[in-house]
N, CA, C and O atoms as CSV, one atom per row, in Angstrom:
chain,resi,resn,atom,element,x,y,z
A,1,MET,N,N,125.680,160.746,71.282
A,1,MET,CA,C,126.837,160.000,71.690
A,1,MET,C,C,127.916,160.992,72.101
A,1,MET,O,O,128.224,161.937,71.375
A,2,SER,N,N,128.469,160.762,73.251
A,2,SER,CA,C,129.507,161.676,73.721
A,2,SER,C,C,130.892,161.042,73.711
A,2,SER,O,O,131.886,161.734,73.931
A,3,GLY,N,N,130.975,159.738,73.459
A,3,GLY,CA,C,132.284,159.100,73.404
A,3,GLY,C,C,132.189,157.621,73.091
A,3,GLY,O,O,131.139,156.997,73.245
A,4,LEU,N,N,133.313,157.074,72.645
A,4,LEU,CA,C,133.423,155.656,72.352
A,4,LEU,C,C,134.766,155.185,72.879
A,4,LEU,O,O,135.812,155.626,72.403
A,5,VAL,N,N,134.744,154.286,73.865
A,5,VAL,CA,C,135.970,153.816,74.497
A,5,VAL,C,C,135.881,152.305,74.688
A,5,VAL,O,O,134.958,151.809,75.333
A,6,ASP,N,N,136.838,151.583,74.130
A,6,ASP,CA,C,136.937,150.137,74.330
A,6,ASP,C,C,135.621,149.404,74.109
A,6,ASP,O,O,135.251,148.538,74.903
A,7,GLY,N,N,134.913,149.744,73.037
A,7,GLY,CA,C,133.673,149.051,72.723
A,7,GLY,C,C,132.474,149.492,73.525
A,7,GLY,O,O,131.401,148.896,73.426
A,8,ARG,N,N,132.648,150.538,74.324
A,8,ARG,CA,C,131.543,151.080,75.118
A,8,ARG,C,C,131.185,152.455,74.567
A,8,ARG,O,O,132.061,153.280,74.307
A,9,VAL,N,N,129.898,152.690,74.394
A,9,VAL,CA,C,129.395,153.971,73.902
A,9,VAL,C,C,128.890,154.770,75.102
A,9,VAL,O,O,128.104,154.271,75.907
A,10,HIS,N,N,129.341,155.982,75.205
A,10,HIS,CA,C,128.880,156.882,76.273
A,10,HIS,C,C,127.845,157.812,75.657
A,10,HIS,O,O,128.116,158.505,74.677
A,11,LEU,N,N,126.667,157.814,76.243
A,11,LEU,CA,C,125.548,158.595,75.720
A,11,LEU,C,C,125.230,159.740,76.662
A,11,LEU,O,O,125.228,159.570,77.881
A,12,ALA,N,N,124.964,160.901,76.099
A,12,ALA,CA,C,124.554,162.053,76.900
A,12,ALA,C,C,123.079,161.892,77.236
A,12,ALA,O,O,122.274,161.592,76.354
A,13,ALA,N,N,122.718,162.085,78.490
A,13,ALA,CA,C,121.334,161.933,78.944
A,13,ALA,C,C,120.667,163.300,79.053
A,13,ALA,O,O,121.337,164.331,79.113
A,14,ASP,N,N,119.340,163.289,79.078
A,14,ASP,CA,C,118.579,164.536,79.199
A,14,ASP,C,C,118.881,165.281,80.491
A,14,ASP,O,O,118.764,166.505,80.542
A,15,ASP,N,N,119.269,164.551,81.537
A,15,ASP,CA,C,119.534,165.186,82.831
A,15,ASP,C,C,120.984,165.681,82.942
A,15,ASP,O,O,121.474,165.959,84.037
A,16,ARG,N,N,121.654,165.783,81.797
A,16,ARG,CA,C,123.052,166.239,81.686
A,16,ARG,C,C,124.052,165.246,82.249
A,16,ARG,O,O,125.240,165.549,82.358
A,17,GLY,N,N,123.581,164.072,82.604
A,17,GLY,CA,C,124.465,163.002,83.024
A,17,GLY,C,C,124.876,162.207,81.793
A,17,GLY,O,O,124.689,162.652,80.661
A,18,SER,N,N,125.425,161.050,82.024
A,18,SER,CA,C,125.764,160.193,80.891
A,18,SER,C,C,125.447,158.754,81.252
A,18,SER,O,O,125.374,158.391,82.426
A,19,ARG,N,N,125.265,157.958,80.240
A,19,ARG,CA,C,125.009,156.540,80.396
A,19,ARG,C,C,125.996,155.806,79.507
A,19,ARG,O,O,126.481,156.360,78.520
A,20,CYS,N,N,126.292,154.569,79.851
A,20,CYS,CA,C,127.243,153.781,79.095
A,20,CYS,C,C,126.576,152.477,78.670
A,20,CYS,O,O,125.863,151.851,79.454
A,21,VAL,N,N,126.812,152.075,77.428
A,21,VAL,CA,C,126.243,150.833,76.904
A,21,VAL,C,C,127.267,150.198,75.973
A,21,VAL,O,O,128.050,150.900,75.334
A,22,LEU,N,N,127.262,148.879,75.896
A,22,LEU,CA,C,128.164,148.206,74.960
A,22,LEU,C,C,127.750,148.547,73.534
A,22,LEU,O,O,126.565,148.518,73.200
A,23,ALA,N,N,128.720,148.866,72.704
A,23,ALA,CA,C,128.440,149.252,71.325
A,23,ALA,C,C,127.695,148.147,70.587
A,23,ALA,O,O,126.780,148.432,69.815
A,24,ALA,N,N,128.069,146.901,70.810
A,24,ALA,CA,C,127.406,145.783,70.130
A,24,ALA,C,C,125.928,145.721,70.494
A,24,ALA,O,O,125.093,145.426,69.638
A,25,ARG,N,N,125.595,145.995,71.753
A,25,ARG,CA,C,124.187,145.991,72.165
A,25,ARG,C,C,123.439,147.162,71.537
A,25,ARG,O,O,122.286,147.025,71.126
A,26,LEU,N,N,124.094,148.299,71.467
A,26,LEU,CA,C,123.448,149.478,70.915
A,26,LEU,C,C,123.098,149.282,69.449
A,26,LEU,O,O,121.961,149.532,69.050
A,27,VAL,N,N,124.052,148.841,68.642
A,27,VAL,CA,C,123.793,148.706,67.205
A,27,VAL,C,C,122.857,147.547,66.897
A,27,VAL,O,O,122.258,147.515,65.822
A,28,ALA,N,N,122.717,146.592,67.818
A,28,ALA,CA,C,121.815,145.460,67.603
A,28,ALA,C,C,120.401,145.741,68.111
A,28,ALA,O,O,119.492,144.945,67.880
A,29,ALA,N,N,120.212,146.854,68.793
A,29,ALA,CA,C,118.907,147.167,69.378
A,29,ALA,C,C,117.877,147.483,68.294
A,29,ALA,O,O,118.190,148.107,67.280
A,30,ASP,N,N,116.642,147.037,68.530
A,30,ASP,CA,C,115.550,147.369,67.619
A,30,ASP,C,C,115.403,148.884,67.539
A,30,ASP,O,O,115.429,149.570,68.561
A,31,GLY,N,N,115.253,149.390,66.360
A,31,GLY,CA,C,115.055,150.815,66.178
A,31,GLY,C,C,116.332,151.636,66.150
A,31,GLY,O,O,116.266,152.860,66.034
A,32,PHE,N,N,117.498,150.994,66.254
A,32,PHE,CA,C,118.755,151.745,66.220
A,32,PHE,C,C,118.897,152.439,64.881
A,32,PHE,O,O,118.670,151.826,63.838
A,33,GLU,N,N,119.263,153.688,64.895
A,33,GLU,CA,C,119.556,154.414,63.673
A,33,GLU,C,C,120.529,155.541,63.959
A,33,GLU,O,O,120.619,156.035,65.082
A,34,VAL,N,N,121.246,155.934,62.939
A,34,VAL,CA,C,122.182,157.036,63.047
A,34,VAL,C,C,121.500,158.262,62.456
A,34,VAL,O,O,121.016,158.221,61.325
A,35,LEU,N,N,121.460,159.337,63.207
A,35,LEU,CA,C,120.827,160.574,62.754
A,35,LEU,C,C,121.891,161.566,62.318
A,35,LEU,O,O,122.975,161.619,62.900
A,36,GLY,N,N,121.589,162.332,61.319
A,36,GLY,CA,C,122.480,163.394,60.901
A,36,GLY,C,C,123.543,162.970,59.899
A,36,GLY,O,O,124.350,163.793,59.467
A,37,GLN,N,N,123.553,161.717,59.530
A,37,GLN,CA,C,124.486,161.247,58.508
A,37,GLN,C,C,123.953,159.935,57.956
A,37,GLN,O,O,123.006,159.365,58.496
A,38,ALA,N,N,124.557,159.465,56.891
A,38,ALA,CA,C,124.124,158.199,56.311
A,38,ALA,C,C,124.343,157.076,57.325
A,38,ALA,O,O,125.394,157.003,57.962
A,39,ALA,N,N,123.360,156.215,57.467
A,39,ALA,CA,C,123.465,155.105,58.411
A,39,ALA,C,C,124.474,154.083,57.900
A,39,ALA,O,O,124.470,153.740,56.717
A,40,PRO,N,N,125.340,153.595,58.792
A,40,PRO,CA,C,126.286,152.560,58.374
A,40,PRO,C,C,125.560,151.262,58.067
A,40,PRO,O,O,124.477,151.011,58.596
A,41,GLN,N,N,126.142,150.454,57.231
A,41,GLN,CA,C,125.568,149.155,56.923
A,41,GLN,C,C,125.954,148.181,58.027
A,41,GLN,O,O,127.093,147.718,58.084
A,42,ILE,N,N,125.020,147.877,58.891
A,42,ILE,CA,C,125.257,147.006,60.041
A,42,ILE,C,C,124.565,145.679,59.771
A,42,ILE,O,O,123.393,145.663,59.396
A,43,PRO,N,N,125.265,144.572,59.953
A,43,PRO,CA,C,124.617,143.283,59.710
A,43,PRO,C,C,123.458,143.051,60.673
A,43,PRO,O,O,123.463,143.533,61.806
A,44,ALA,N,N,122.477,142.313,60.204
A,44,ALA,CA,C,121.329,141.973,61.047
A,44,ALA,C,C,121.818,141.245,62.299
A,44,ALA,O,O,122.851,140.577,62.276
A,45,ALA,N,N,121.078,141.380,63.371
A,45,ALA,CA,C,121.467,140.774,64.646
A,45,ALA,C,C,121.666,139.269,64.527
A,45,ALA,O,O,122.550,138.713,65.177
A,46,THR,N,N,120.865,138.608,63.716
A,46,THR,CA,C,121.014,137.155,63.571
A,46,THR,C,C,122.316,136.801,62.875
A,46,THR,O,O,122.958,135.810,63.224
A,47,VAL,N,N,122.712,137.602,61.894
A,47,VAL,CA,C,123.990,137.371,61.213
A,47,VAL,C,C,125.131,137.615,62.200
A,47,VAL,O,O,126.076,136.831,62.277
A,48,TRP,N,N,125.032,138.695,62.942
A,48,TRP,CA,C,126.053,139.050,63.936
A,48,TRP,C,C,126.206,137.938,64.970
A,48,TRP,O,O,127.326,137.550,65.305
A,49,ALA,N,N,125.084,137.423,65.476
A,49,ALA,CA,C,125.105,136.384,66.500
A,49,ALA,C,C,125.678,135.071,65.970
A,49,ALA,O,O,126.223,134.279,66.740
A,50,ALA,N,N,125.559,134.834,64.660
A,50,ALA,CA,C,126.052,133.588,64.076
A,50,ALA,C,C,127.580,133.574,63.941
A,50,ALA,O,O,128.179,132.513,63.768
A,51,LEU,N,N,128.202,134.744,64.019
A,51,LEU,CA,C,129.659,134.808,63.898
A,51,LEU,C,C,130.320,134.252,65.150
A,51,LEU,O,O,129.802,134.397,66.257
A,52,ARG,N,N,131.444,133.630,64.966
A,52,ARG,CA,C,132.218,133.162,66.125
A,52,ARG,C,C,132.788,134.365,66.867
A,52,ARG,O,O,133.000,135.427,66.282
A,53,LEU,N,N,133.032,134.185,68.148
A,53,LEU,CA,C,133.492,135.282,69.001
A,53,LEU,C,C,134.741,135.985,68.466
A,53,LEU,O,O,134.758,137.216,68.450
A,54,PRO,N,N,135.796,135.270,68.024
A,54,PRO,CA,C,136.966,135.993,67.512
A,54,PRO,C,C,136.637,136.899,66.322
A,54,PRO,O,O,137.203,137.984,66.192
A,55,ALA,N,N,135.734,136.458,65.467
A,55,ALA,CA,C,135.339,137.285,64.318
A,55,ALA,C,C,134.579,138.522,64.777
A,55,ALA,O,O,134.778,139.610,64.237
A,56,ARG,N,N,133.708,138.360,65.770
A,56,ARG,CA,C,132.975,139.526,66.296
A,56,ARG,C,C,133.930,140.510,66.954
A,56,ARG,O,O,133.780,141.722,66.800
A,57,GLU,N,N,134.921,139.989,67.695
A,57,GLU,CA,C,135.893,140.873,68.349
A,57,GLU,C,C,136.701,141.649,67.321
A,57,GLU,O,O,136.946,142.842,67.504
A,58,ARG,N,N,137.120,140.994,66.242
A,58,ARG,CA,C,137.872,141.692,65.190
A,58,ARG,C,C,136.995,142.755,64.518
A,58,ARG,O,O,137.459,143.857,64.225
A,59,ALA,N,N,135.738,142.415,64.281
A,59,ALA,CA,C,134.821,143.376,63.659
A,59,ALA,C,C,134.614,144.594,64.555
A,59,ALA,O,O,134.602,145.726,64.070
A,60,MET,N,N,134.450,144.369,65.859
A,60,MET,CA,C,134.261,145.498,66.776
A,60,MET,C,C,135.527,146.343,66.882
A,60,MET,O,O,135.445,147.565,67.009
A,61,ALA,N,N,136.689,145.710,66.833
A,61,ALA,CA,C,137.944,146.468,66.867
A,61,ALA,C,C,138.048,147.347,65.631
A,61,ALA,O,O,138.463,148.502,65.720
A,62,TRP,N,N,137.671,146.803,64.478
A,62,TRP,CA,C,137.698,147.587,63.237
A,62,TRP,C,C,136.685,148.719,63.328
A,62,TRP,O,O,136.969,149.856,62.951
A,63,TRP,N,N,135.493,148.392,63.836
A,63,TRP,CA,C,134.431,149.400,63.983
A,63,TRP,C,C,134.910,150.542,64.884
A,63,TRP,O,O,134.717,151.714,64.560
A,64,ASP,N,N,135.534,150.198,66.015
A,64,ASP,CA,C,136.050,151.217,66.941
A,64,ASP,C,C,137.112,152.082,66.281
A,64,ASP,O,O,137.105,153.303,66.434
A,65,ALA,N,N,138.023,151.456,65.549
A,65,ALA,CA,C,139.095,152.208,64.877
A,65,ALA,C,C,138.511,153.161,63.861
A,65,ALA,O,O,138.963,154.301,63.749
A,66,GLN,N,N,137.513,152.714,63.118
A,66,GLN,CA,C,136.891,153.571,62.113
A,66,GLN,C,C,136.168,154.749,62.779
A,66,GLN,O,O,136.280,155.886,62.321
A,67,ALA,N,N,135.437,154.478,63.849
A,67,ALA,CA,C,134.709,155.542,64.541
A,67,ALA,C,C,135.681,156.573,65.116
A,67,ALA,O,O,135.422,157.774,65.042
A,68,GLN,N,N,136.785,156.120,65.683
A,68,GLN,CA,C,137.770,157.048,66.240
A,68,GLN,C,C,138.428,157.859,65.138
A,68,GLN,O,O,138.696,159.046,65.326
A,69,ALA,N,N,138.694,157.246,63.996
A,69,ALA,CA,C,139.294,157.976,62.878
A,69,ALA,C,C,138.350,159.048,62.358
A,69,ALA,O,O,138.792,160.126,61.958
A,70,GLU,N,N,137.049,158.761,62.360
A,70,GLU,CA,C,136.077,159.741,61.887
A,70,GLU,C,C,135.971,160.931,62.833
A,70,GLU,O,O,135.587,162.023,62.413
A,71,GLN,N,N,136.308,160.731,64.100
A,71,GLN,CA,C,136.251,161.834,65.060
A,71,GLN,C,C,137.413,162.797,64.887
A,71,GLN,O,O,137.328,163.942,65.330
A,72,TRP,N,N,138.492,162.366,64.258
A,72,TRP,CA,C,139.658,163.218,64.066
A,72,TRP,C,C,139.301,164.211,63.034
A,72,TRP,O,O,140.122,165.059,62.683
């Protein structure tokens, strides 16, 4: 991961380029895992999908704030 901006994760590619994906899609993907540190406790995709949109938006805002704070 090379950056996190407005809910979008920027990933470094093998060809030295970058790719962008929505953070919610990334963490909900099968096989998603965090390497090099303890994996965060992420709710199962079905639990996430059952939340109303305002709740998901608040959760992603909190997630983004936490990730940015950890980068400091």
